[in-house]
C-alpha positions as a Markdown table, in Angstrom:
| # | Residue | x | y | z |
|---|---|---|---|---|
| 1 | Met | 1.7 | 5.8 | 4.9 |
| 2 | Arg | -1.6 | 5.9 | 7.7 |
| 3 | Val | 0.7 | 6.5 | 10.2 |
| 4 | Leu | 2.4 | 10.2 | 8.6 |
| 5 | Cys | -1.5 | 11.1 | 7.9 |
| 6 | Leu | -2.5 | 10.5 | 11.2 |
| 7 | Leu | 0.4 | 12.6 | 12.4 |
| 8 | Phe | -0.9 | 15.6 | 9.5 |
| 9 | Phe | -4.0 | 14.9 | 11.2 |
| 10 | Leu | -2.8 | 16.2 | 15.1 |
| 11 | Ile | -0.3 | 18.9 | 13.5 |
| 12 | Thr | -3.5 | 20.9 | 12.0 |
| 13 | Thr | -5.1 | 20.4 | 14.5 |
| 14 | Leu | -3.6 | 21.8 | 17.0 |
| 15 | Asn | -3.0 | 24.4 | 15.5 |
| 16 | Val | -6.5 | 25.0 | 15.2 |
| 17 | Lys | -6.8 | 25.2 | 18.8 |
| 18 | Ala | -4.1 | 27.4 | 19.2 |
| 19 | Gln | -4.8 | 30.2 | 17.1 |
| 20 | Ala | -8.9 | 29.5 | 18.1 |
| 21 | Ser | -7.1 | 29.4 | 21.8 |
| 22 | Glu | -5.0 | 33.0 | 20.7 |
| 23 | Val | -7.9 | 34.5 | 18.5 |
| 24 | Glu | -10.6 | 34.1 | 22.0 |
| 25 | Ala | -7.7 | 35.4 | 23.9 |
| 26 | Val | -7.7 | 38.9 | 21.7 |
| 27 | Lys | -11.6 | 39.1 | 22.0 |
| 28 | Lys | -11.8 | 39.0 | 25.4 |
| 29 | Thr | -8.8 | 41.6 | 25.4 |
| 30 | Ile | -10.7 | 43.5 | 23.4 |
| 31 | Asp | -13.8 | 42.8 | 25.7 |
| 32 | Asp | -12.4 | 43.8 | 28.6 |
| 33 | Phe | -11.4 | 47.3 | 27.0 |
| 34 | Phe | -14.6 | 48.1 | 26.6 |
| 35 | Glu | -15.6 | 46.5 | 30.0 |
| 36 | Ala | -13.0 | 48.8 | 32.0 |
| 37 | Phe | -14.3 | 51.9 | 29.4 |
| 38 | His | -17.8 | 52.3 | 30.4 |
| 39 | Lys | -16.8 | 51.6 | 33.6 |
| 40 | Gln | -14.0 | 54.9 | 32.6 |
| 41 | Asp | -11.7 | 52.6 | 34.3 |
| 42 | Thr | -8.6 | 54.3 | 32.6 |
| 43 | Thr | -5.8 | 52.7 | 34.9 |
| 44 | Ala | -7.0 | 49.3 | 33.4 |
| 45 | Met | -7.5 | 51.1 | 30.0 |
| 46 | Arg | -4.0 | 52.4 | 30.4 |
| 47 | Ser | -2.4 | 49.0 | 31.0 |
| 48 | Met | -4.4 | 47.7 | 27.7 |
| 49 | Ala | -2.2 | 49.6 | 25.5 |
| 50 | Lys | 2.1 | 49.4 | 24.4 |
| 51 | Gly | 2.1 | 53.4 | 25.9 |
| 52 | Asp | 0.9 | 56.6 | 24.6 |
| 53 | Ile | -0.8 | 55.2 | 21.5 |
| 54 | Leu | -2.4 | 56.9 | 18.2 |
| 55 | Met | -5.5 | 57.2 | 17.8 |
| 56 | Gln | -7.9 | 58.4 | 14.6 |
| 57 | Ser | -11.4 | 58.3 | 13.7 |
| 58 | Ile | -12.8 | 59.1 | 10.2 |
| 59 | Ser | -16.2 | 60.6 | 9.4 |
| 60 | Val | -17.3 | 63.1 | 7.4 |
| 61 | Asn | -18.5 | 66.6 | 7.3 |
| 62 | Lys | -21.2 | 68.8 | 6.8 |
| 63 | Glu | -20.1 | 69.4 | 3.4 |
| 64 | Arg | -19.6 | 65.9 | 2.5 |
| 65 | Glu | -14.8 | 66.0 | 2.6 |
| 66 | Thr | -13.6 | 62.9 | 4.8 |
| 67 | Val | -12.1 | 64.2 | 7.9 |
| 68 | Leu | -9.1 | 62.8 | 9.7 |
| 69 | Asn | -8.8 | 63.0 | 13.5 |
| 70 | Glu | -5.2 | 61.6 | 15.1 |
| 71 | Asn | -5.9 | 62.2 | 19.1 |
| 72 | Ser | -3.3 | 60.3 | 21.7 |
| 73 | Tyr | -4.3 | 57.6 | 24.1 |
| 74 | Asn | -3.2 | 60.1 | 26.8 |
| 75 | Asp | -5.4 | 62.0 | 25.9 |
| 76 | Phe | -8.2 | 59.8 | 25.4 |
| 77 | Leu | -8.1 | 58.6 | 28.6 |
| 78 | Arg | -8.5 | 62.2 | 30.2 |
| 79 | Asn | -11.8 | 62.6 | 28.3 |
| 80 | Ile | -13.4 | 60.2 | 29.5 |
| 81 | Ala | -12.5 | 60.6 | 32.4 |
| 82 | Ser | -14.1 | 63.9 | 32.2 |
| 83 | Ile | -17.1 | 62.6 | 31.2 |
| 84 | Pro | -19.7 | 63.0 | 34.2 |
| 85 | Lys | -20.8 | 60.1 | 36.3 |
| 86 | Asp | -24.8 | 61.0 | 35.4 |
| 87 | Arg | -23.9 | 60.7 | 31.7 |
| 88 | Thr | -24.7 | 57.6 | 29.9 |
| 89 | Phe | -22.8 | 56.0 | 27.0 |
| 90 | Glu | -22.1 | 52.5 | 26.1 |
| 91 | Glu | -21.1 | 51.2 | 22.9 |
| 92 | Lys | -22.8 | 48.0 | 21.7 |
| 93 | Leu | -20.1 | 45.8 | 19.2 |
| 94 | Leu | -21.7 | 44.2 | 16.3 |
| 95 | Asn | -19.6 | 41.7 | 16.2 |
| 96 | Tyr | -16.5 | 39.9 | 15.6 |
| 97 | Ser | -13.6 | 39.7 | 13.2 |
| 98 | Ile | -10.5 | 38.4 | 14.0 |
| 99 | Gln | -7.1 | 37.9 | 12.2 |
| 100 | Val | -3.9 | 36.2 | 14.5 |
| 101 | Asp | -0.2 | 36.0 | 12.6 |
| 102 | Gly | 1.9 | 34.9 | 15.4 |
| 103 | Lys | 2.1 | 38.1 | 17.4 |
| 104 | Met | 0.4 | 40.7 | 15.5 |
| 105 | Ala | -3.8 | 40.5 | 15.8 |
| 106 | Asn | -6.5 | 42.3 | 13.7 |
| 107 | Ala | -9.8 | 43.5 | 15.4 |
| 108 | Trp | -12.6 | 44.5 | 12.8 |
| 109 | Thr | -15.7 | 45.8 | 15.4 |
| 110 | Pro | -18.5 | 47.6 | 13.9 |
| 111 | Tyr | -20.5 | 49.0 | 16.7 |
| 112 | Glu | -22.8 | 51.6 | 17.7 |
| 113 | Phe | -22.6 | 54.1 | 20.6 |
| 114 | Trp | -25.3 | 55.3 | 22.3 |
| 115 | Tyr | -25.5 | 58.9 | 25.1 |
| 116 | Met | -28.2 | 59.4 | 27.0 |
| 117 | Glu | -30.0 | 56.7 | 25.5 |
| 118 | Lys | -30.0 | 57.9 | 22.8 |
| 119 | Met | -28.0 | 56.3 | 19.6 |
| 120 | Ser | -25.6 | 58.8 | 18.6 |
| 121 | His | -23.2 | 57.2 | 15.7 |
| 122 | Cys | -21.9 | 54.0 | 14.5 |
| 123 | Gly | -19.1 | 52.4 | 12.7 |
| 124 | Val | -16.3 | 50.4 | 12.9 |
| 125 | Asn | -13.1 | 49.9 | 15.6 |
| 126 | Ser | -10.3 | 48.6 | 13.7 |
| 127 | Phe | -7.8 | 47.0 | 16.2 |
| 128 | Gln | -3.7 | 46.2 | 15.6 |
| 129 | Leu | -3.0 | 44.3 | 18.7 |
| 130 | Ile | 0.8 | 43.3 | 19.2 |
| 131 | Lys | 1.5 | 40.3 | 21.9 |
| 132 | Glu | 3.8 | 40.8 | 24.4 |
| 133 | Gly | 4.6 | 37.6 | 26.6 |
| 134 | Asp | 0.9 | 35.7 | 27.3 |
| 135 | Ala | -0.5 | 39.6 | 27.4 |
| 136 | Trp | -2.5 | 40.9 | 23.9 |
| 137 | Lys | -2.1 | 44.6 | 23.9 |
| 138 | Ile | -3.7 | 48.0 | 21.8 |
| 139 | Ile | -1.2 | 49.7 | 19.6 |
| 140 | Tyr | -2.9 | 50.9 | 16.9 |
| 141 | Leu | -7.6 | 51.7 | 16.3 |
| 142 | Val | -8.7 | 53.5 | 14.3 |
| 143 | Asp | -12.6 | 53.7 | 13.8 |
| 144 | Thr | -15.3 | 55.9 | 11.6 |
| 145 | Arg | -18.2 | 57.4 | 12.4 |
| 146 | Arg | -21.2 | 58.3 | 10.6 |
| 147 | Arg | -24.7 | 58.6 | 11.5 |
| 148 | Ala | -26.5 | 58.0 | 8.2 |
| 149 | Gly | -27.2 | 53.7 | 8.0 |
| 150 | Cys | -27.2 | 53.3 | 11.6 |
| 151 | Thr | -29.5 | 50.5 | 12.6 |
| 152 | Glu | -31.9 | 52.8 | 14.5 |
């Protein structure tokens, strides 16, 4: 009986460590994405996604109606590349909530977006990722954007 308990404990421990390792790998993918984003390195950003993924943003307009904007990843990359180098921007991630199930992961990252050193807006990113070989790739990205309720 002790051998069975020990075996169960070892298997459970290995599973927990493997899961933690995958969570860290997903977090690194998100961190690498934002490092490339801030450098306007669209080549690196392109390598982190699986093709021309759909990107969506949810916001509320002046009439207080919910608006869903859709953009292709290629358009997003063109927009990032077109930002003049003298314009500073930073998306500050405030936290990570990451779930992994086999080859699929979700990362929920609240953020603040700063433009020219002033708070522009805040919200949450929701990344969907797939694991191909040893690499996690972004397959979908949706975010919320709001000006009210931000910390600054």
